[in-house]
N, C-alpha and C positions, 0 to 999 in steps of 0.2 A: 509729793509726794513726793510730789510728792511721788520718788516713788515708792515707796516704801509702807507696810505691816499690821501688825497686832496679833493679840492673844485673849486667854481666859480670865485678864484681868483688864481690858478695856485696850487702848489707846486712841490717840484721835478719840479716845473712848467715847465719852457718851457723847462730845459733839458730833462724831462721825455716825453714832448711830440713835441719834434724833435730828441733826440737822443735815447730813449728808458733806483718808490718807492718802503711797508712794507713788501718785501718778502725775503725770504730766495735765492734760487739762480732760480728763476724763471727770471727774465729780463738775462740774460746770459752777462757780458760786454764784448763789443769787447777788443781785446790785447792793454795793454798801453804799455808805455817804463817803467822804472823800477825806483822807486823814490830814494832817499838816505837821510841822515842822517848827518845833518852837527852839530859838537860837539860844545854847546853853553854853555854859564856861566846864571847865576840869572839875573846878572844884565843887559843881552839880552834882556831880556824881556820887553816888554810893561806893564808900570803900571793898577794894576786893582784899584776899590775900594774895600774897606772892604767887601762889601755888595755884591757884584758881588765873590768875593774871597770865601767869606761863602759859597755864594749860590750853584756857582762850585763846590766848594769839598763837599759839602753836596749831591749832583747830583751822583757826582762820587762814594763817598763812599756807596751812596746805592746799587751798581753796585757790590759792592764786594763780596756782596753772592754768585756771582755766578763765583767769581774767587777763591774759596777757594781751589780749587783742584792745580791752577796754584803754581808751587815753587816759581817761581820768585814773586808772587804778596801774597802769603798766610799771610806772616809773617807780611807787609806791611797794609796790608787789617785788620788784625786781632789788630795792634797797633793804625790803623788808628780810629775805633771804639771807644778808649779813648780819643783822643784827643778833649779838651774844644769846645765849639763853638765861639771863639775868635781868631782874625785875626792873633794876634802875635802868637797863641800859632799854627796854619795852618800854617801858612809861615814857622816855625820852624820846624815843622813836614817833612814838603814837600823837604827842604833844606837838614833836616838829613838824610831823604832816598832815594829821586830820583835825577836825574841829567837831564841834558836840550839836549834835540837834535832840530835842528831845519827841518824842510822838507824842501826839493830843489829836483824840477825836474831834469830827468835826464839832459836839458840842465843846470844843475847849476841856475833857476829860483825859488826865495823864495815866489812871490806871485802866487794863483792860483783863483779857482773859489770855492765862496760860494754860495748857494742858500739856500731857505727856504723850509719846509711843515711844514703841518697843520692836527688836524683831522679835518675832515667835517663833517655836519650835514645835513641831508637831509631829507622831508616829505615822508612819509611811513604809512606802514599798515602791521600789524600780517596774516591780510584775504587777499586774491584779491580782488579788488574792480574794478566796473568803471576806477576808477581815477585811483589806484596801480594794476599795472598789469605785473611790470618789475619786475619775481624773481631774488632773491638773495640766489643763492646756497651754501649747505654745501659739503662737503667733496664727490664725487660720491661713488656709492657701490662698482659699478665694475671698479673704475679705481685701478689701480697695481703701484707701487712705487717704482724700484730700486735702490737701495745704491750701485753705482758701486766699491765705497771705498770698499766694502767689500769684493771683488773681486781684485780690482785691488787699495794697497794703495792712489799710484800718482795720481788718479782721485778724492780725498778728495772735498768733496762738489758738487759732480754731481751725478744727477739722472737723469733714465729715469722714463718716464711716460707714460702710454700703458694701454690698453685694452685686455684682453687674447680672442683668438678666436682659440679655438681646443686648439693648443701647443704653439699657435705661439703667440708672446708681438707684438698687433698693435700699430700705435699712435693713443692717446688716440682724441677725437673729435676739431677741431679746435671752435672759439669762435664763426665763423658763424653758425655752424651746431648746436651746446649749444642752442643759440639765437633761433634758428629756429625749430630745434626737441623738444628741451629741455633736461633735463638728465637724469639717475637716480640716484636722489640726494636729500637732504631733503630740503624745501625751509625752509629761515628761514627770510624772511622779502620780501614786496613787495615795489617796489619803483615808481615814477610816471612819471620816466622819465628815457628815455635809458641810454642819457646822463650820469647821476645821477652815474648810476652802472658803465658807463667806468671811470668816477672819483674816483668812489669808488675803484674801479681796482689800480689804477695807484697808488691812494694814498696808500692800501695796509690796511688801516681801517679806520672806522669812526663811527655814530652815523646816527640811524633810529629816526626821532620825529613822534611819533604817536600819533594819534588823542586825545587821553585820558593824554596826556602829558607827558607820560612816555619815555625815551630813549631805546632805544635797540643798545646796542655797540656792534659792528662787529669788530673781525680781522682776518687778514691774515689767512690760513690756509694750503692749498694747491694750486696747479697750474696746466695747462693739461698740460706741457710740451713743447709746442710751444712757439718759440721764440718771443718778447715784438717787435712791430712794433709799432713807433710812431704815432697815428693818426694826428697830426700837421704837421710830413714831408708828410704825405699824403696829404693833404690840399695845403701844397707847390707845392707837384708835380704837384696838377692836377691845380694849378695857380689861387686857390681860397684866397690864403695868402699869405703873402711876409713872408720868415725866420723870419724879425723882429717883422711880426705882431704877431706871433705865441704865445697865452695865453689861462689859462683855459676861460677865458672870452669872447677871441674872437673866439675861438670852438664854444665856447656855444652860441651866438650871430650867427654863422652861422647855428649850426644844427637850431636854432629857425627859420630861414630863407628859410633853405632848410628841410624842414623835409620829404620830401620823397627821399632825398641818406641820410638821417642818417645812414639805413642799411648799404648802400652801407662803409660810412663812418668806421661804425663800425666792418665791414669785412676785413678790410683792418690789422688789427691787430688780428692776430689768437690767440694772449696768452690770457688768462680767469684764472682769479684766483677765487678761493672758499674760504665761511668763515666759521668763527664759532663762537657761540654767546659766547660775556665775559659778567663775573658780573657788573655793573653797579655803577662808586663810580665817584668820585670826583676825584682820581687822573691820570696820563695822560694817555694813552693807551701806551701798553706794546710793545717794538721794539725788536729787533731780539737778544738780551741780556737775555728776557722776565722780565725787570725789567720797572717799569712806567715810561717816556719819562717825563721832567720836562721841561719846555715851557722859551726857553730861554738858555737852560743851557744843553739839550741834543743834541746831532748831529749823522748823520748814514754817516758812512765813507767807503770807500773802505778796507774791511778786508785783501786785498793782500798788502797793504802798512800800514795799522793802524791796531793793534791788538785790536777786540774788547773788551771793557771793559776798554782800556786804559785811562788815564788824559791825556789833552791836552789843551795848551794852545792859543787862535783863537782869532784873531785883523782882524776886517774887520768894516763893517761899516752898517749900515740900508741903505733901499733904498733912504730916505733922505739926507743920508752923516751924519748921527749920528753917532760916533763911537761905537761900539760893540768892547769892549776888556777884557774879561773873561778867566778863566777855564771853559771846558766844558766835560760831561764825553762821550768817545765812545762808544755810547747804542746801534744804529743800525744800518741797511744796506740798500742800495737800489741797484737796477738793474742802474738807472741812476749816482751812483756816484761812477764814475771812473775816476779816476787820480793821480798824484803823489801828488798835494795839493790840496787838495776836501775835501768839509765837506756839511752836508746838515740840516740847524740848523733847532729845532721844536718849532714852536711859538705859539702852543695850539691848543685848538678847536675852533670851531667855525668863521661865518663871518670875524670880526675883523683879527683874526690871518690869514685867510686863504688871506685877503687882503693883510697882509703884507709881509706871506710867497711868494704870488703870484707877487709880484714884486722883490723879493729878488735876484739879480745876481749881484753880489759884486765880487771885488779883495780883496784879503785877504791870510795873512800869518798864518800856524800851525807850532806849538813847541810841539814836544811829551815830558811827563815828566816820566822817564824810570827807573825800578830799581837800584840801585846803583849796580855795580859789576857783571851785569848779563847780558848776549850775547845779541843784538839787534835782531829785528825778521829778517827774512832772505832775508835783501836786503843788498846792497853794504854798508860801511859806508865811509863818505867821511873823509879824515886823514886830 
Protein backbone atom coordinates (compact mmCIF):
# COMPACT_ATOMS: atom_id res chain seq x y z
CA UNK A 1 0.00 0.00 0.00
CA UNK A 2 0.59 0.24 0.27
CA UNK A 3 0.84 3.00 1.93
CA UNK A 4 -2.32 4.27 0.60
CA UNK A 5 -6.20 5.05 0.67
CA UNK A 6 -10.12 4.70 0.38
CA UNK A 7 -13.71 6.26 0.82
CA UNK A 8 -17.46 5.94 0.48
CA UNK A 9 -17.40 3.78 -2.56
CA UNK A 10 -14.69 1.38 -1.63
CA UNK A 11 -11.15 0.55 -2.67
CA UNK A 12 -9.08 -2.38 -1.90
CA UNK A 13 -12.65 -2.32 -1.31
CA UNK A 14 -14.55 -5.52 -0.97
CA UNK A 15 -11.31 -7.45 -0.46
CA UNK A 16 -9.95 -5.19 2.25
CA UNK A 17 -13.32 -5.06 3.95
CA UNK A 18 -13.75 -8.81 3.87
CA UNK A 19 -10.25 -10.19 3.80
CA UNK A 20 -7.90 -7.81 5.06
CA UNK A 21 -4.29 -1.48 1.53
CA UNK A 22 -1.22 2.07 1.52
CA UNK A 23 1.00 0.45 4.18
CA UNK A 24 4.12 -1.56 4.31
CA UNK A 25 3.56 -4.66 6.40
CA UNK A 26 0.58 -3.47 8.43
CA UNK A 27 -1.66 -6.28 7.18
CA UNK A 28 0.17 -9.59 7.06
CA UNK A 29 -1.18 -11.64 4.15
CA UNK A 30 -2.15 -15.20 4.73
CA UNK A 31 0.13 -17.78 3.12
CA UNK A 32 -0.73 -18.42 -0.51
CA UNK A 33 0.38 -20.72 -3.26
CA UNK A 34 3.48 -19.76 -5.18
CA UNK A 35 3.00 -18.12 -8.54
CA UNK A 36 4.74 -19.28 -11.68
CA UNK A 37 6.01 -17.33 -14.66
CA UNK A 38 5.32 -18.73 -18.11
CA UNK A 39 7.56 -17.54 -20.97
CA UNK A 40 5.56 -15.64 -23.58
CA UNK A 41 6.22 -13.55 -26.68
CA UNK A 42 5.43 -9.96 -27.49
CA UNK A 43 2.86 -11.25 -29.94
CA UNK A 44 1.05 -12.94 -27.05
CA UNK A 45 0.29 -9.58 -25.43
CA UNK A 46 -3.12 -8.01 -26.13
CA UNK A 47 -2.84 -4.83 -28.19
CA UNK A 48 -2.88 -1.42 -26.51
CA UNK A 49 -3.48 2.05 -27.88
CA UNK A 50 -0.54 4.40 -28.42
CA UNK A 51 -1.85 6.70 -25.69
CA UNK A 52 -2.06 3.88 -23.14
CA UNK A 53 1.38 2.63 -24.14
CA UNK A 54 2.97 6.04 -23.63
CA UNK A 55 1.11 6.75 -20.38
CA UNK A 56 1.99 3.37 -18.90
CA UNK A 57 5.63 3.59 -19.96
CA UNK A 58 5.95 7.12 -18.56
CA UNK A 59 4.40 6.03 -15.26
CA UNK A 60 6.80 3.12 -14.92
CA UNK A 61 9.80 5.24 -15.95
CA UNK A 62 9.03 7.73 -13.17
CA UNK A 63 9.65 4.93 -10.69
CA UNK A 64 13.03 4.06 -12.18
CA UNK A 65 14.72 6.48 -9.81
CA UNK A 66 14.05 3.91 -7.08
CA UNK A 67 15.65 1.07 -9.06
CA UNK A 68 19.09 2.59 -9.63
CA UNK A 69 20.72 0.25 -7.09
CA UNK A 70 19.25 -2.84 -8.73
CA UNK A 71 21.89 -4.18 -11.15
CA UNK A 72 19.18 -5.78 -13.30
CA UNK A 73 17.25 -2.55 -13.76
CA UNK A 74 19.81 0.25 -13.44
CA UNK A 75 21.14 0.15 -17.04
CA UNK A 76 17.64 -0.25 -18.45
CA UNK A 77 16.29 2.68 -16.46
CA UNK A 78 19.24 4.79 -17.55
CA UNK A 79 18.48 3.98 -21.18
CA UNK A 80 14.73 4.51 -20.65
CA UNK A 81 15.35 8.12 -19.63
CA UNK A 82 16.44 8.95 -23.19
CA UNK A 83 13.57 7.24 -25.06
CA UNK A 84 11.43 9.80 -26.96
CA UNK A 85 7.73 10.00 -26.13
CA UNK A 86 6.78 8.25 -29.37
CA UNK A 87 4.95 4.94 -29.48
CA UNK A 88 7.30 3.39 -32.05
CA UNK A 89 10.36 4.32 -30.00
CA UNK A 90 8.82 2.96 -26.80
CA UNK A 91 7.83 -0.35 -28.41
CA UNK A 92 11.32 -0.73 -29.86
CA UNK A 93 12.94 -0.02 -26.51
CA UNK A 94 10.75 -2.49 -24.62
CA UNK A 95 11.29 -5.29 -27.11
CA UNK A 96 15.03 -4.67 -27.18
CA UNK A 97 15.55 -4.75 -23.42
CA UNK A 98 12.71 -6.80 -21.90
CA UNK A 99 11.17 -10.24 -22.26
CA UNK A 100 7.62 -11.32 -21.49
CA UNK A 101 6.36 -13.70 -18.81
CA UNK A 102 2.73 -14.51 -18.11
CA UNK A 103 1.70 -14.86 -14.48
CA UNK A 104 -0.01 -18.11 -13.62
CA UNK A 105 -1.46 -19.43 -10.40
CA UNK A 106 -0.18 -22.62 -8.83
CA UNK A 107 -3.11 -24.28 -10.60
CA UNK A 108 -1.82 -22.82 -13.90
CA UNK A 109 -4.73 -20.39 -14.16
CA UNK A 110 -4.06 -17.21 -16.14
CA UNK A 111 -7.02 -15.22 -14.81
CA UNK A 112 -6.89 -13.50 -11.45
CA UNK A 113 -8.61 -10.76 -9.47
CA UNK A 114 -8.18 -7.07 -10.32
CA UNK A 115 -9.62 -4.54 -7.87
CA UNK A 116 -9.28 -0.77 -7.50
CA UNK A 117 -8.40 1.87 -4.93
CA UNK A 118 -8.28 5.65 -4.72
CA UNK A 119 -7.36 8.65 -2.58
CA UNK A 120 -10.32 9.75 -0.44
CA UNK A 121 -11.18 13.30 0.61
CA UNK A 122 -12.86 13.80 4.01
CA UNK A 123 -14.19 16.88 5.77
CA UNK A 124 -12.20 17.92 8.80
CA UNK A 125 -10.33 20.58 10.74
CA UNK A 126 -6.87 21.35 12.08
CA UNK A 127 -8.45 22.15 15.44
CA UNK A 128 -10.88 20.10 17.48
CA UNK A 129 -14.43 21.39 17.17
CA UNK A 130 -17.87 20.20 18.19
CA UNK A 131 -18.31 18.73 14.73
CA UNK A 132 -14.73 17.58 14.04
CA UNK A 133 -13.74 15.52 17.06
CA UNK A 134 -12.15 12.34 15.66
CA UNK A 135 -8.34 12.61 15.88
CA UNK A 136 -5.96 11.49 13.13
CA UNK A 137 -2.76 10.57 14.93
CA UNK A 138 0.86 10.75 13.88
CA UNK A 139 3.42 8.21 15.09
CA UNK A 140 3.28 7.75 18.88
CA UNK A 141 6.22 9.00 20.89
CA UNK A 142 6.41 5.79 22.92
CA UNK A 143 6.05 3.19 20.16
CA UNK A 144 9.11 1.02 19.57
CA UNK A 145 9.65 -0.66 16.20
CA UNK A 146 12.01 -3.64 15.93
CA UNK A 147 13.18 -4.70 12.46
CA UNK A 148 13.57 -8.46 12.86
CA UNK A 149 15.66 -8.74 9.69
CA UNK A 150 18.49 -6.94 11.50
CA UNK A 151 18.90 -10.12 13.57
CA UNK A 152 17.23 -12.74 11.39
CA UNK A 153 17.75 -11.95 7.66
CA UNK A 154 15.20 -14.60 6.71
CA UNK A 155 12.54 -12.41 8.37
CA UNK A 156 13.03 -9.55 5.93
CA UNK A 157 10.02 -7.22 6.02
CA UNK A 158 8.89 -8.44 9.47
CA UNK A 159 8.69 -5.93 12.31
CA UNK A 160 7.59 -5.93 15.92
CA UNK A 161 5.84 -2.89 17.36
CA UNK A 162 5.28 -2.29 21.02
CA UNK A 163 5.91 -0.21 24.12
CA UNK A 164 8.67 -0.66 26.67
CA UNK A 165 7.53 -1.41 30.20
CA UNK A 166 10.71 -1.52 32.19
CA UNK A 167 12.94 -3.84 30.16
CA UNK A 168 10.08 -5.74 28.53
CA UNK A 169 8.60 -4.92 25.12
CA UNK A 170 4.82 -5.22 25.39
CA UNK A 171 2.36 -5.18 22.46
CA UNK A 172 1.18 -1.70 21.60
CA UNK A 173 -2.41 -0.65 22.30
CA UNK A 174 -5.20 -1.98 20.10
CA UNK A 175 -7.41 0.31 18.06
CA UNK A 176 -10.14 -0.01 20.69
CA UNK A 177 -7.83 1.23 23.45
CA UNK A 178 -6.40 4.03 21.30
CA UNK A 179 -9.87 5.24 20.32
CA UNK A 180 -11.06 5.16 23.91
CA UNK A 181 -8.03 6.45 25.82
CA UNK A 182 -6.04 8.36 23.21
CA UNK A 183 -2.34 7.95 22.59
CA UNK A 184 0.89 9.87 23.14
CA UNK A 185 1.09 11.15 19.57
CA UNK A 186 0.61 14.41 17.66
CA UNK A 187 -2.86 15.03 16.24
CA UNK A 188 -2.53 15.91 12.57
CA UNK A 189 -6.21 16.68 11.94
CA UNK A 190 -9.72 16.10 13.26
CA UNK A 191 -12.37 14.32 11.20
CA UNK A 192 -16.14 14.52 11.59
CA UNK A 193 -16.95 10.80 11.45
CA UNK A 194 -15.19 7.80 13.05
CA UNK A 195 -16.06 5.75 9.97
CA UNK A 196 -14.08 8.21 7.85
CA UNK A 197 -11.04 7.48 9.98
CA UNK A 198 -11.55 3.74 9.58
CA UNK A 199 -11.83 4.02 5.81
CA UNK A 200 -8.81 6.34 5.73
CA UNK A 201 -6.83 3.68 7.57
CA UNK A 202 -7.98 0.98 5.16
CA UNK A 203 -6.95 3.12 2.20
CA UNK A 204 -3.68 4.15 3.79
CA UNK A 205 -3.71 7.77 2.57
CA UNK A 206 -6.10 10.56 1.77
CA UNK A 207 -6.89 14.24 2.08
CA UNK A 208 -8.70 16.31 4.67
CA UNK A 209 -10.88 19.10 3.26
CA UNK A 210 -10.53 22.11 5.55
CA UNK A 211 -13.14 24.84 5.98
CA UNK A 212 -10.91 27.51 4.41
CA UNK A 213 -10.73 25.53 1.17
CA UNK A 214 -7.27 24.06 1.71
CA UNK A 215 -6.61 20.35 1.76
CA UNK A 216 -4.28 18.50 4.10
CA UNK A 217 -2.71 15.46 2.50
CA UNK A 218 -2.01 12.49 4.76
CA UNK A 219 0.02 9.37 4.10
CA UNK A 220 0.67 6.10 5.90
CA UNK A 221 3.46 6.42 8.47
CA UNK A 222 3.23 3.31 10.66
CA UNK A 223 0.86 0.89 12.35
CA UNK A 224 0.32 -0.43 15.88
CA UNK A 225 1.47 -3.97 15.10
CA UNK A 226 -1.88 -5.71 15.55
CA UNK A 227 -3.35 -7.77 12.70
CA UNK A 228 -5.91 -6.22 10.38
CA UNK A 229 -9.36 -7.77 10.77
CA UNK A 230 -11.92 -6.63 8.19
CA UNK A 231 -14.94 -4.81 9.59
CA UNK A 232 -17.00 -6.16 6.69
CA UNK A 233 -16.33 -9.68 7.85
CA UNK A 234 -17.53 -8.75 11.35
CA UNK A 235 -20.81 -7.44 9.91
CA UNK A 236 -21.25 -10.69 8.01
CA UNK A 237 -20.55 -12.72 11.15
CA UNK A 238 -23.11 -10.62 13.04
CA UNK A 239 -25.71 -11.30 10.36
CA UNK A 240 -25.97 -7.60 9.54
CA UNK A 241 -24.82 -7.95 5.91
CA UNK A 242 -24.27 -10.81 3.52
CA UNK A 243 -20.87 -11.32 1.94
CA UNK A 244 -22.19 -10.10 -1.42
CA UNK A 245 -23.52 -6.91 0.16
CA UNK A 246 -20.23 -5.79 1.68
CA UNK A 247 -18.92 -2.50 0.28
CA UNK A 248 -17.80 0.77 1.78
CA UNK A 249 -21.14 2.31 0.92
CA UNK A 250 -23.08 -0.49 2.60
CA UNK A 251 -20.89 -0.33 5.71
CA UNK A 252 -21.26 3.45 5.89
CA UNK A 253 -25.04 3.15 5.57
CA UNK A 254 -25.12 0.51 8.32
CA UNK A 255 -23.04 2.74 10.61
CA UNK A 256 -25.39 5.69 10.07
CA UNK A 257 -28.37 3.49 10.89
CA UNK A 258 -26.71 1.99 14.00
CA UNK A 259 -24.56 4.77 15.55
CA UNK A 260 -24.68 3.12 18.97
CA UNK A 261 -22.93 0.02 17.56
CA UNK A 262 -20.16 1.84 15.68
CA UNK A 263 -17.66 1.51 18.58
CA UNK A 264 -18.32 -2.24 18.64
CA UNK A 265 -17.83 -2.44 14.89
CA UNK A 266 -14.54 -0.53 14.99
CA UNK A 267 -13.27 -2.50 17.99
CA UNK A 268 -13.51 -5.67 15.89
CA UNK A 269 -10.42 -4.48 13.98
CA UNK A 270 -7.45 -4.16 16.39
CA UNK A 271 -5.19 -2.66 13.71
CA UNK A 272 -4.59 1.10 13.89
CA UNK A 273 -2.74 3.18 11.30
CA UNK A 274 -0.74 6.31 12.09
CA UNK A 275 -0.20 9.02 9.50
CA UNK A 276 2.19 11.77 8.49
CA UNK A 277 1.44 15.05 6.74
CA UNK A 278 2.56 15.14 3.11
CA UNK A 279 3.19 18.16 0.89
CA UNK A 280 0.07 19.23 -0.96
CA UNK A 281 0.42 19.02 -4.72
CA UNK A 282 -1.42 18.03 -7.85
CA UNK A 283 0.51 14.77 -8.08
CA UNK A 284 -0.92 11.51 -6.84
CA UNK A 285 -0.23 10.08 -3.39
CA UNK A 286 3.02 8.21 -2.96
CA UNK A 287 2.85 4.45 -2.84
CA UNK A 288 5.24 1.89 -1.37
CA UNK A 289 7.85 2.70 -4.03
CA UNK A 290 7.75 6.33 -2.75
CA UNK A 291 6.87 7.81 -6.12
CA UNK A 292 3.59 9.57 -6.96
CA UNK A 293 0.89 7.18 -8.13
CA UNK A 294 -0.62 7.82 -11.56
CA UNK A 295 -4.39 7.38 -11.93
CA UNK A 296 -5.14 4.42 -14.17
CA UNK A 297 -1.50 3.37 -14.59
CA UNK A 298 -0.14 2.54 -11.11
CA UNK A 299 -1.02 -0.72 -9.39
CA UNK A 300 -0.56 -2.26 -5.97
CA UNK A 301 0.79 -5.80 -6.07
CA UNK A 302 1.82 -8.68 -3.83
CA UNK A 303 5.58 -8.20 -3.63
CA UNK A 304 5.99 -11.89 -2.82
CA UNK A 305 4.97 -12.49 -6.42
CA UNK A 306 5.90 -9.30 -8.30
CA UNK A 307 8.95 -7.18 -7.41
CA UNK A 308 8.10 -3.58 -6.57
CA UNK A 309 8.95 -1.29 -9.47
CA UNK A 310 8.25 -3.87 -12.17
CA UNK A 311 6.65 -3.04 -15.50
CA UNK A 312 3.47 -5.07 -16.07
CA UNK A 313 1.06 -5.56 -18.95
CA UNK A 314 -2.51 -5.61 -17.59
CA UNK A 315 -5.65 -6.86 -19.32
CA UNK A 316 -8.95 -6.44 -17.47
CA UNK A 317 -12.19 -4.41 -17.65
CA UNK A 318 -13.90 -1.58 -15.86
CA UNK A 319 -16.99 -2.53 -13.85
CA UNK A 320 -19.15 -1.60 -16.87
CA UNK A 321 -17.22 -4.04 -19.06
CA UNK A 322 -15.08 -1.48 -20.91
CA UNK A 323 -11.68 -3.08 -21.65
CA UNK A 324 -8.63 -1.85 -19.75
CA UNK A 325 -5.50 -3.06 -21.54
CA UNK A 326 -2.26 -1.18 -20.85
CA UNK A 327 1.21 -1.29 -19.35
CA UNK A 328 1.22 -0.32 -15.66
CA UNK A 329 3.84 0.33 -12.99
CA UNK A 330 3.96 -1.89 -9.88
CA UNK A 331 4.40 1.03 -7.48
CA UNK A 332 2.39 0.12 -4.39
CA UNK A 333 1.52 -2.77 -2.07
CA UNK A 334 -1.35 -3.58 0.26
CA UNK A 335 -2.30 -6.09 2.91
CA UNK A 336 -5.34 -7.27 0.93
CA UNK A 337 -3.34 -7.66 -2.26
CA UNK A 338 -2.26 -11.28 -2.00
CA UNK A 339 -2.31 -14.02 -4.55
CA UNK A 340 -0.58 -15.24 -7.65
CA UNK A 341 -2.44 -13.20 -10.29
CA UNK A 342 -3.54 -10.13 -8.36
CA UNK A 343 -3.42 -6.33 -8.73
CA UNK A 344 -5.16 -3.26 -7.33
CA UNK A 345 -5.47 -0.42 -9.86
CA UNK A 346 -5.20 3.15 -8.58
CA UNK A 347 -8.02 5.30 -9.99
CA UNK A 348 -7.20 8.78 -8.64
CA UNK A 349 -8.62 11.18 -6.06
CA UNK A 350 -12.15 12.03 -4.94
CA UNK A 351 -15.68 10.65 -5.19
CA UNK A 352 -15.68 9.73 -8.89
CA UNK A 353 -12.49 7.73 -8.50
CA UNK A 354 -13.96 6.22 -5.34
CA UNK A 355 -17.11 5.13 -7.13
CA UNK A 356 -15.06 3.41 -9.82
CA UNK A 357 -12.66 1.83 -7.36
CA UNK A 358 -15.47 0.66 -5.11
CA UNK A 359 -17.14 -1.27 -7.91
CA UNK A 360 -13.94 -2.77 -9.29
CA UNK A 361 -13.82 -6.54 -8.78
CA UNK A 362 -12.86 -7.85 -12.19
CA UNK A 363 -11.14 -10.82 -13.74
CA UNK A 364 -7.89 -10.07 -15.52
CA UNK A 365 -4.52 -11.28 -16.72
CA UNK A 366 -1.04 -9.95 -15.95
CA UNK A 367 2.22 -10.26 -17.84
CA UNK A 368 5.55 -9.16 -16.37
CA UNK A 369 8.16 -7.48 -18.57
CA UNK A 370 11.54 -8.52 -17.20
CA UNK A 371 15.14 -7.57 -18.11
CA UNK A 372 16.58 -9.92 -20.71
CA UNK A 373 19.10 -12.39 -19.41
CA UNK A 374 18.36 -11.64 -15.75
CA UNK A 375 17.20 -14.32 -13.29
CA UNK A 376 13.53 -14.23 -12.46
CA UNK A 377 12.25 -13.49 -8.95
CA UNK A 378 12.61 -16.36 -6.54
CA UNK A 379 9.62 -18.35 -7.79
CA UNK A 380 9.54 -21.38 -10.06
CA UNK A 381 9.50 -20.83 -13.78
CA UNK A 382 7.23 -22.97 -15.94
CA UNK A 383 9.36 -24.68 -18.65
